[in-house]
LOLOKE-831391 format. One line per 3 residues: number of its first residue (from 1); their letters; for each residue x, y, z of C-alpha. Coordinates in nm, 4 decimals. Each point is the difference from the previous one (the first is absolute). Example, Ala and Ser with C-alpha at 12.3 -4.5 7.8 and 13.67 -1.06 7.14 Angstrom:
BEGIN
1> as> 1.2300/-0.4500/0.7800; 0.1370/0.3440/-0.0660 $
***
This chain:
BEGIN
1> mln> 4.7733/-6.4730/2.9172; -0.1194/0.3566/-0.0370; 0.0640/0.2075/0.3088 $
4> lkk> -0.3367/0.1706/0.0115; -0.0981/0.2625/0.2507; -0.3549/0.1265/0.0347 $
7> tic> 0.0459/0.3182/-0.1988; -0.2831/0.1650/-0.1913; -0.0340/0.2607/-0.2719 $
10> elf> -0.3544/0.1454/-0.0031; -0.1215/0.1607/-0.3243; -0.3052/0.2267/-0.0411 $
13> agv> -0.0162/-0.0140/0.3778; -0.3074/0.2147/0.0628; -0.0491/0.0305/0.3749 $
16> ggf> 0.2047/-0.3146/0.0678; -0.2368/-0.2974/-0.0225; 0.2669/-0.2500/-0.1009 $
19> rvg> 0.2398/0.1224/0.2672; -0.2623/-0.0101/0.2744; -0.0990/-0.3516/-0.1031 $
22> fer> 0.3553/-0.1319/-0.0051; 0.1035/0.1637/0.3266; -0.3063/-0.1441/0.1741 $
25> ass> 0.1152/-0.3441/-0.1160; 0.3550/0.0374/0.1330; 0.2261/0.2726/0.1348 $
28> dwq> 0.2803/-0.1568/-0.2048; -0.1250/0.1559/-0.3240; 0.2012/0.3076/-0.0946 $
31> tvw> -0.1137/0.2432/-0.2699; 0.3178/0.1341/-0.1593; -0.1672/0.2274/-0.2568 $
34> fsq> -0.3460/0.1164/-0.1033; -0.1500/0.2126/-0.2744; -0.3189/0.2064/0.0218 $
37> wep> -0.0768/0.2840/-0.2372; -0.3374/0.1312/-0.1109; 0.0477/0.1482/-0.3499 $
40> gkk> -0.1317/0.3481/-0.0591; -0.0599/0.0710/0.3699; 0.1766/0.2765/0.1918 $
43> aqh> -0.1137/-0.1440/0.3337; 0.1289/-0.3549/0.0471; -0.2378/-0.1137/0.2740 $
46> aye> 0.0585/-0.3755/-0.0255; 0.3777/0.0507/0.0109; -0.0274/0.2287/0.3025 $
49> cyv> -0.2167/-0.2576/0.1760; 0.2511/-0.2772/-0.0749; 0.2929/0.2078/0.1253 $
52> shf> -0.1889/0.1037/0.3160; -0.0162/-0.3676/0.0976; 0.3264/-0.1392/-0.1379 $
55> gvc> 0.2321/0.2861/-0.0911; 0.1942/0.0345/-0.3245; 0.1963/-0.2882/-0.1432 $
58> gln> 0.3007/0.1008/-0.2078; -0.0295/0.2410/-0.2931; -0.2673/0.0705/-0.2608 $
61> nnv> -0.2962/-0.1348/0.1956; -0.2333/0.2728/-0.1303; 0.0895/0.0449/-0.3673 $
64> dia> -0.1260/-0.1509/-0.3221; 0.1390/-0.3530/0.0030; 0.0706/0.0270/-0.3727 $
67> cvd> 0.2686/0.2552/0.0926; 0.1685/-0.2274/0.2552; 0.3196/-0.1791/-0.1003 $
70> kts> -0.0996/-0.3600/0.0717; 0.3568/-0.1007/0.0855; -0.0051/0.2575/0.2839 $
73> ipd> -0.2830/-0.1841/0.1769; 0.1378/-0.1958/0.2982; 0.0331/-0.3763/-0.0394 $
76> hnv> -0.3060/-0.1811/0.1299; -0.1350/-0.3520/-0.0015; -0.3731/0.0691/-0.0157 $
79> lvg> -0.1555/0.2505/-0.2402; -0.3605/0.0979/0.0782; -0.2502/0.2454/-0.1433 $
82> gfp> -0.3475/0.0698/-0.1253; 0.0172/0.1420/-0.3518; -0.2709/0.1455/-0.2286 $
85> cqd> -0.1773/-0.2036/-0.2655; 0.1046/0.1696/-0.3223; 0.0506/-0.0802/-0.3680 $
88> ysv> 0.3303/-0.1888/-0.0019; 0.0323/-0.0341/-0.3779; 0.3434/0.0404/-0.1514 $
91> ahn> 0.0897/0.2310/-0.2873; 0.2017/-0.1584/-0.2805; 0.2704/0.2654/0.0202 $
94> aat> 0.0469/-0.0639/0.3724; 0.2408/-0.2933/-0.0448; 0.3415/0.1589/0.0493 $
97> asg> 0.3452/-0.1068/0.1116; -0.0869/0.1081/0.3531; -0.3045/-0.2234/0.0228 $
100> ieg> -0.3703/0.0087/-0.0785; -0.2284/0.2655/0.1385; -0.3722/0.0391/-0.0300 $
103> kkg> -0.2134/0.3091/-0.0284; 0.1268/0.3035/0.1854; -0.1400/0.0331/0.3487 $
106> vlw> -0.1057/-0.3638/0.0350; 0.1300/-0.1047/0.3384; 0.0413/-0.3715/-0.0710 $
109> wei> 0.3121/0.0854/-0.1995; 0.1504/0.1732/0.3024; -0.0487/-0.3245/0.1936 $
112> yni> 0.1556/-0.1916/-0.2888; 0.3034/0.2305/-0.0023; 0.0462/-0.0546/0.3751 $
115> lla> -0.0136/-0.3769/-0.0587; 0.2725/0.0408/-0.2610; 0.2182/0.2158/0.2236 $
118> kkp> -0.0492/-0.1596/0.3440; -0.1277/-0.3558/-0.0646; -0.1845/-0.0439/0.3320 $
121> afv> -0.0557/-0.3608/0.1019; -0.3728/0.0476/0.0648; -0.2662/0.2357/-0.1345 $
124> lle> -0.3518/0.0620/0.1342; -0.2280/0.2311/-0.2004; -0.3664/0.1046/0.0138 $
127> nvd> -0.2360/0.1265/-0.2685; -0.3681/0.0190/-0.0887; -0.1345/-0.3320/-0.1249 $
130> rll> -0.0894/0.1391/-0.3433; 0.3736/-0.0153/-0.0735; -0.0558/-0.3664/-0.0924 $
133> ksp> -0.2491/0.0988/-0.2723; 0.1430/0.3206/-0.1429; -0.0125/0.1423/-0.2560 $
136> tkq> -0.3540/-0.0570/-0.1262; 0.1097/-0.0488/-0.3607; 0.2770/-0.2522/0.0827 $
139> rgr> -0.0988/-0.1765/0.3217; 0.2880/-0.1040/0.2232; 0.2703/0.1788/-0.1974 $
142> dfg> 0.1114/0.2316/0.2810; 0.0373/-0.2771/0.2555; 0.1736/-0.2129/-0.2654 $
145> iil> 0.2572/0.2775/-0.0414; 0.0629/0.0044/0.3752; 0.0406/-0.3784/0.0154 $
148> ycf> 0.2340/0.0044/-0.3008; 0.2165/0.2665/0.1647; 0.0253/-0.2021/0.3206 $
151> tsl> 0.0715/-0.3368/-0.1607; 0.2530/0.1462/-0.2434; 0.1955/0.1226/0.3043 $
154> gyh> -0.0017/-0.3439/0.1635; -0.2973/0.0377/0.2342; -0.2871/-0.2379/0.0675 $
157> vew> -0.3337/0.1725/0.0601; -0.3173/-0.0797/0.1939; -0.3143/0.2112/0.0082 $
160> rvi> -0.3329/-0.0040/0.1794; -0.3047/0.2262/0.0033; -0.0946/0.0436/0.3662 $
163> naa> -0.3200/0.1424/0.1439; 0.0984/0.1229/0.3462; -0.3434/-0.0723/0.1498 $
166> eyg> 0.0278/-0.3667/-0.0991; 0.2980/-0.0291/0.2337; -0.1539/0.1702/0.3025 $
169> evq> 0.0483/0.3711/-0.0722; -0.2574/0.2785/0.0098; 0.0124/0.0996/-0.3677 $
172> rrr> -0.1119/-0.1761/-0.3164; 0.3073/0.1220/-0.1848; 0.1221/-0.2142/-0.2905 $
175> rvf> 0.3612/0.0427/-0.1058; 0.2492/-0.2109/-0.1904; 0.3250/-0.0755/0.1840 $
178> ifa> 0.3123/-0.1116/-0.1852; 0.2837/-0.1899/0.1678; 0.3230/-0.0605/-0.1929 $
181> yre> 0.3223/-0.1687/0.1055; 0.3360/-0.0547/-0.1667; 0.0964/-0.3457/-0.1214 $
184> dtq> 0.3214/0.0024/0.2047; -0.1798/0.0314/0.3355; -0.0132/-0.2915/0.2379 $
187> yhk> -0.3763/0.0431/-0.0013; 0.0042/-0.1064/-0.3636; 0.2814/-0.2536/0.0168 $
190> kht> -0.1218/-0.1898/0.3053; -0.3706/0.0604/-0.0063; -0.1961/0.1045/-0.3023 $
193> wmf> 0.1820/-0.1415/-0.3025; -0.0929/-0.3620/0.0794; -0.3746/0.0654/0.0118 $
196> pay> -0.2292/0.0269/-0.3042; -0.2056/0.3154/-0.0515; -0.3058/-0.1731/0.1453 $
199> ekm> 0.1770/-0.0560/0.3344; 0.1334/0.3560/0.0061; -0.3457/0.1468/-0.0445 $
202> qnv> -0.1737/-0.2470/0.2332; 0.2417/-0.0747/0.2837; 0.3637/0.1106/0.0001 $
205> gff> 0.0192/0.3373/-0.1749; 0.0302/0.3378/0.1704; -0.3682/0.0871/-0.0299 $
208> akt> -0.1182/-0.3554/0.0704; 0.1834/0.0120/0.3327; -0.1323/0.3450/0.0851 $
211> fpi> -0.3561/-0.0067/-0.1347; -0.1435/-0.3553/-0.0169; -0.2280/-0.0956/-0.2885 $
214> kei> -0.2492/-0.2767/-0.0622; 0.1102/-0.3175/-0.1806; 0.0599/0.0563/-0.3705 $
217> aen> -0.0069/-0.2605/-0.2746; 0.3221/-0.0510/-0.1931; -0.1908/0.0068/-0.3274 $
220> sit> -0.1338/0.3473/0.0822; 0.3421/0.1594/-0.0593; 0.0562/0.1800/-0.3302 $
223> vtd> 0.3549/0.0061/-0.1370; 0.1468/0.2206/-0.2702; 0.3467/0.0826/-0.1322 $
226> liy> 0.1752/0.3341/0.0327; 0.2549/-0.0615/-0.2749; 0.0842/0.3308/-0.1654 $
229> ddv> 0.3188/0.1570/-0.1330; -0.0417/0.3165/0.2043; -0.2508/0.2033/0.1974 $
232> inv> -0.1028/0.1939/-0.3113; -0.1402/-0.3189/-0.1514; -0.1824/-0.0697/0.3252 $
235> sdn> -0.1467/0.3491/-0.0154; -0.1102/-0.0470/-0.3613; -0.1275/-0.3566/0.0069 $
238> fsf> -0.0659/-0.1456/0.3440; -0.3553/-0.0512/0.1238; -0.1198/-0.2444/0.2656 $
241> kfe> -0.2756/-0.0509/0.2534; 0.1643/0.0203/0.3425; -0.1977/-0.1450/0.2904 $
244> ncg> 0.0215/0.1209/0.3603; 0.2898/-0.2311/0.0868; 0.3086/-0.1076/-0.1901 $
247> yay> 0.3681/-0.0734/-0.0331; 0.2542/0.0907/-0.2692; 0.3501/-0.1344/-0.0542 $
250> gnt> 0.2276/-0.0005/-0.3019; -0.2245/-0.0028/-0.3069; -0.3019/-0.1515/0.1735 $
253> ict> -0.3099/0.1571/0.1545; -0.2477/-0.2037/0.2080; -0.3256/0.1478/0.1275 $
256> cav> -0.3132/-0.1175/0.1768; -0.3166/0.1441/0.1546; 0.0060/-0.0658/0.3748 $
259> epv> -0.2308/0.0577/0.2969; 0.1185/0.1068/0.3452; -0.0387/-0.1955/0.3180 $
262> snt> -0.1832/0.2931/0.1541; 0.0610/0.1216/0.3522; -0.3083/-0.0489/0.2152 $
265> qtt> 0.1054/0.2871/0.2301; -0.0445/0.2791/-0.2543; -0.0090/0.3463/0.1550 $
268> vlr> -0.2957/0.2223/-0.0911; -0.0571/0.3747/0.0009; -0.1794/-0.0116/0.3342 $
271> div> 0.3264/-0.1189/0.1595; 0.1982/0.3080/-0.1009; -0.2387/0.2970/0.0109 $
274> etn> 0.0705/0.2881/0.2351; -0.2449/0.1374/0.2537; -0.0861/0.3653/0.0642 $
277> vds> 0.1296/0.1205/-0.3369; 0.0002/0.3669/-0.0977; -0.3228/0.1415/-0.1428 $
280> kyy> 0.1761/0.0941/-0.3268; -0.0064/-0.3660/-0.1076; -0.3786/-0.0214/0.0095 $
283> isd> -0.2139/0.0161/-0.3150; -0.2850/0.2502/0.0104; -0.3480/-0.0689/-0.1364 $
286> vqr> 0.0749/0.2301/-0.2941; 0.3280/-0.1794/-0.0749; -0.1700/-0.3372/0.0313 $
289> vrw> -0.2052/0.0681/-0.3137; 0.3195/0.0299/-0.2018; 0.1476/-0.3132/0.1622 $
292> eyl> -0.3106/-0.2023/-0.0821; 0.0172/0.1076/-0.3632; 0.3682/-0.0886/-0.0345 $
295> kga> -0.0461/-0.3381/0.1679; -0.3107/-0.0889/-0.1991; -0.0422/-0.1811/-0.3308 $
298> kkf> 0.0267/0.2251/-0.3081; -0.0386/-0.0240/-0.3732; 0.0649/0.2826/-0.2417 $
301> ert> 0.1342/0.0784/-0.3451; 0.3651/0.0759/-0.0617; 0.2075/0.0916/-0.3046 $
304> skt> 0.3519/-0.1335/-0.0522; 0.2940/0.2065/-0.1238; -0.0577/-0.1414/-0.3473 $
307> gyt> -0.3621/0.1148/-0.0009; -0.1578/-0.3380/0.0736; -0.3115/0.0250/0.2169 $
310> ymy> -0.0776/-0.2743/0.2504; -0.1979/-0.0655/0.3172; 0.2059/-0.0030/0.3191 $
313> seg> -0.1371/-0.1779/0.3039; 0.1210/-0.0826/0.3495; -0.1557/-0.2036/0.2762 $
316> pvg> -0.0701/0.1142/0.3532; 0.2606/0.0124/0.2752; -0.1026/-0.1061/0.3498 $
319> fpd> -0.1016/0.3093/0.1958; 0.0758/0.0357/0.2784; 0.2895/-0.2469/0.0273 $
322> sld> -0.0649/-0.2911/0.2324; 0.1951/0.0064/0.3234; -0.0129/-0.3797/0.0046 $
325> lpa> 0.2134/-0.0395/-0.3118; 0.3606/0.0927/-0.0788; 0.0456/0.3344/-0.1720 $
328> rtm> -0.0109/0.0190/-0.3756; 0.3230/0.0919/-0.1786; 0.1031/0.3490/0.1048 $
331> ltt> 0.0870/0.2410/-0.2805; 0.1833/0.3319/0.0071; -0.3386/0.1778/-0.0114 $
334> egt> -0.0985/-0.1442/0.3400; -0.1548/0.2593/0.2292; -0.1617/0.1992/-0.2814 $
337> cnr> -0.3619/-0.0101/-0.1177; 0.0685/-0.2716/-0.2530; -0.1561/-0.3219/-0.1281 $
340> csh> 0.3008/-0.1971/0.1265; 0.0358/0.1612/0.3440; -0.1264/-0.1771/0.3091 $
343> aiv> -0.3012/0.1283/0.1946; -0.0992/-0.1701/0.3247; -0.2601/0.0353/0.2716 $
346> dpl> 0.1922/0.0960/0.3098; -0.0623/-0.2761/0.2584; -0.0235/0.2522/0.2837 $
349> tke> -0.2052/0.2862/-0.1478; -0.1824/-0.2045/-0.2685; 0.0675/0.2869/-0.2425 $
352> lri> 0.1509/-0.0271/-0.3480; 0.3650/0.0999/-0.0402; 0.3170/-0.0578/-0.1986 $
355> ltp> 0.3030/-0.1856/0.1326; 0.2596/0.1920/0.1975; 0.3700/0.0056/-0.0976 $
358> vec> 0.0802/-0.2182/0.3029; -0.2578/-0.2587/-0.1089; 0.1602/-0.0042/-0.3452 $
361> eri> 0.3396/-0.0568/0.1596; -0.1447/-0.2897/0.1991; -0.1528/-0.1498/-0.3152 $
364> ngf> 0.3499/-0.0151/-0.1496; 0.1551/-0.1234/0.3246; 0.2029/0.3108/0.0871 $
367> ddn> 0.0307/0.1416/0.3509; -0.2538/0.2678/0.0907; 0.0979/0.3459/-0.1257 $
370> wtl> 0.2828/-0.1378/-0.2131; -0.0664/0.2776/-0.2534; -0.0739/0.2747/0.2528 $
373> gmp> 0.1643/0.3296/-0.0984; -0.0940/0.0113/-0.3669; -0.3210/0.1604/-0.1343 $
376> erm> -0.3011/-0.2201/0.0670; -0.0760/-0.0423/-0.3710; 0.3520/-0.1421/-0.0427 $
379> ryf> -0.0494/-0.2368/0.2923; -0.2875/-0.1595/-0.1906; 0.1977/0.0098/-0.3258 $
382> cmg> 0.2996/-0.1775/0.1526; -0.2176/-0.2720/0.1502; -0.1681/-0.0519/-0.3363 $
385> nal> 0.3456/-0.0703/-0.1431; 0.1317/-0.2037/0.2913; 0.0634/-0.3682/0.0571 $
388> vvp> -0.1876/-0.2201/0.2446; 0.2897/-0.0208/0.2448; -0.0893/-0.3306/0.1748 $
391> lit> 0.0295/-0.1792/-0.3367; 0.3553/0.1314/-0.0295; 0.0787/-0.1225/0.3511 $
394> kma> -0.1197/-0.3492/-0.0920; 0.2243/-0.0005/-0.3079; 0.2924/0.1438/0.1950 $
397> ltl> -0.0262/-0.2857/0.2519; 0.0257/-0.2521/-0.2834; 0.2912/0.1868/-0.1556 $
400> nni> 0.1658/0.0245/0.3392; 0.0321/-0.3790/0.0096; 0.1223/-0.0132/-0.3581 $
403> vdn> 0.2785/0.2511/0.0628; 0.0980/-0.1697/0.3269; 0.0592/-0.3200/-0.1951 $
406> ee> 0.2145/0.1895/-0.2529; 0.2318/0.1058/0.2826 $
***
């Protein structure tokens, strides 16, 4: 049997959402290395926040990960990270004796190179849900490349699009989570291999155990082959409609649209708002005019880069945001006068205001003032990029049992 310890490598760590989530699940989890670097920024606020809570962890925690020798990363059994949704296409001249690399600067290939060098038993990744549909001109290609990379290295892969509010959290944030495990793990040998894809998605898989779904019909599953000579052919030719749940192994992809068994105890904004907030967060009558315009429905003419003229329209956004609903998805522009920012009626003063940084931290499940010490604009920015931590804790609890059985 594999002698697994609960060791983690955290990539693109931000202010530590994965680490907080895992450590809340069990004190046994040990992060042996992390990487956080904001390109083009002299001030590394997210890194400084992470280190203020956890300290440094080996070498090269705050450098471009493309410059890190992957063999120098400490051995670990769980690789975690939230990585950007980018164009993962592969150039034809990228196939070399040292392996296949995609476009320069695309961070998936740094993950892939770590998989090659360290071969962690388990991988848990997060991304925006449009990853399943990108790029527009070849739907599903980018996610197909990721699945091909995993399966070609001997991993089985599950994925699920999860809306945090549907499982009791205070934010309607939709993200795709990817869980991969090596074929030589006991988890595969004694648990998952004997079940068909339907059972993995419905009952016994990682996400099925963590985030229950409603009954699905076996005939609702779509199956396709991932039989290609190399990743370049995947990049050139693969296209597929991925649903919000699925499983990939070997040359086979199975996917299905699923519905959550929703949590009836969903938290709403009213549950997390502060009282007696500073006057600087309030919206004046003059500012309100601008807010109402940005939040309202609009229709106007635009011209594309190629000179094509078209009518652009957008519907209204609820204004102010209801305190009796979970928050909408927070973006990095939160806290500014912006169509996507939240504006609420303060329950105490009955006046209109924006959310405070602490309220944003609560919406993502961090401790109050987790980001205190950085400029306020960056506090909002970091929360717009952050994970919903309680979701990570739920997944870490499931993974905790899996790794215990490996030992």
